[in-house]
VEXFIRO-187885 format. One record per residue (C-alpha): residue in one letter; y, x, z. Coordinates in nm, 2 decimals, decimal comma. Each point is the difference from the previous one (the first is absolute). Example, Ala and Ser with C-alpha at 12.3 -4.5 7.8 and 13.67 -1.06 7.14 Angstrom:
<sites>
+------+--------+--------+--------+
| romi |      Y |      X |      Z |
+------+--------+--------+--------+
|    A |  -0,45 |   1,23 |   0,78 |
|    S |   0,34 |   0,14 |  -0,07 |
+------+--------+--------+--------+
</sites>
This chain:
<sites>
+------+--------+--------+--------+
| romi |      Y |      X |      Z |
+------+--------+--------+--------+
|    M |   7,29 |  15,06 |   8,75 |
|    P |  -0,23 |  -0,29 |  -0,08 |
|    T |   0,18 |  -0,27 |  -0,20 |
|    T |  -0,26 |  -0,28 |   0,00 |
|    P |  -0,23 |  -0,15 |   0,27 |
|    K |  -0,29 |   0,15 |  -0,19 |
|    D |   0,16 |   0,34 |   0,00 |
|    M |   0,08 |  -0,03 |   0,37 |
|    M |  -0,36 |  -0,08 |   0,09 |
|    A |  -0,13 |   0,29 |  -0,22 |
|    A |   0,24 |   0,24 |   0,18 |
|    I |  -0,12 |  -0,13 |   0,34 |
|    E |  -0,36 |   0,05 |  -0,10 |
|    R |   0,07 |   0,35 |  -0,13 |
|    N |   0,18 |   0,11 |   0,32 |
|    L |  -0,24 |  -0,17 |   0,24 |
|    P |  -0,24 |   0,30 |   0,06 |
|    A |   0,29 |   0,24 |   0,07 |
|    R |   0,17 |  -0,26 |   0,24 |
|    T |  -0,31 |  -0,13 |   0,18 |
|    G |  -0,29 |   0,23 |  -0,07 |
|    K |  -0,19 |  -0,28 |  -0,17 |
|    T |  -0,03 |  -0,12 |  -0,36 |
|    L |   0,05 |  -0,36 |  -0,09 |
|    A |  -0,38 |  -0,05 |  -0,03 |
|    Q |  -0,05 |   0,14 |   0,35 |
|    W |   0,27 |  -0,23 |   0,14 |
|    A |  -0,14 |  -0,30 |  -0,18 |
|    A |  -0,35 |   0,07 |   0,14 |
|    L |   0,14 |   0,03 |   0,35 |
|    A |   0,20 |  -0,32 |  -0,03 |
|    K |  -0,30 |  -0,18 |  -0,15 |
|    R |  -0,24 |   0,13 |   0,27 |
|    D |   0,23 |  -0,02 |   0,31 |
|    G |   0,29 |  -0,23 |  -0,08 |
|    P |   0,04 |  -0,37 |   0,00 |
|    K |  -0,13 |  -0,20 |  -0,29 |
|    E |   0,32 |  -0,18 |  -0,11 |
|    G |   0,24 |   0,20 |  -0,21 |
|    K |   0,31 |  -0,09 |   0,20 |
|    D |  -0,18 |   0,09 |   0,33 |
|    R |  -0,13 |   0,32 |  -0,16 |
|    V |   0,35 |   0,11 |  -0,10 |
|    A |   0,13 |  -0,07 |   0,36 |
|    W |  -0,30 |   0,20 |   0,14 |
|    L |   0,06 |   0,29 |  -0,22 |
|    R |   0,37 |   0,01 |   0,09 |
|    K |  -0,06 |  -0,04 |   0,38 |
|    E |  -0,32 |   0,21 |   0,05 |
|    H |   0,05 |   0,26 |  -0,27 |
|    R |   0,38 |   0,00 |  -0,02 |
|    L |   0,01 |  -0,04 |  -0,38 |
|    G |   0,31 |  -0,13 |  -0,17 |
|    G |   0,01 |  -0,35 |  -0,14 |
|    A |  -0,05 |   0,09 |  -0,37 |
|    T |  -0,27 |   0,25 |   0,09 |
|    A |  -0,19 |  -0,25 |   0,22 |
|    T |   0,02 |  -0,26 |  -0,27 |
|    L |  -0,14 |   0,25 |  -0,26 |
|    V |  -0,29 |   0,09 |   0,24 |
|    A |  -0,07 |  -0,36 |   0,09 |
|    C |  -0,01 |  -0,10 |  -0,37 |
|    A |  -0,22 |   0,30 |  -0,08 |
|    A |  -0,24 |  -0,12 |   0,27 |
|    E |  -0,03 |  -0,32 |  -0,20 |
|    G |  -0,06 |   0,18 |  -0,32 |
|    R |   0,34 |  -0,07 |  -0,16 |
|    R |   0,36 |   0,14 |  -0,03 |
|    P |   0,30 |  -0,16 |   0,16 |
|    N |   0,17 |  -0,04 |  -0,34 |
|    D |  -0,31 |  -0,16 |  -0,17 |
|    D |   0,18 |  -0,34 |   0,04 |
|    Y |   0,30 |   0,11 |  -0,20 |
+------+--------+--------+--------+
</sites>
């Protein structure tokens, strides 16, 4: 069980291909290509259109911007 936000994001990334059939890089490319430009809107789009959970959508949206959600910590 992840104990820190960084560990949680690493676990989500690790499990993403098994859960969704796409790697983080593939999701990020899709979000960058087809999703809204703004991070908040991109997260909402990923949740609504692709039915990703909140933390997963945040991870993907940040990856599309070339960063990690916990870069600010």
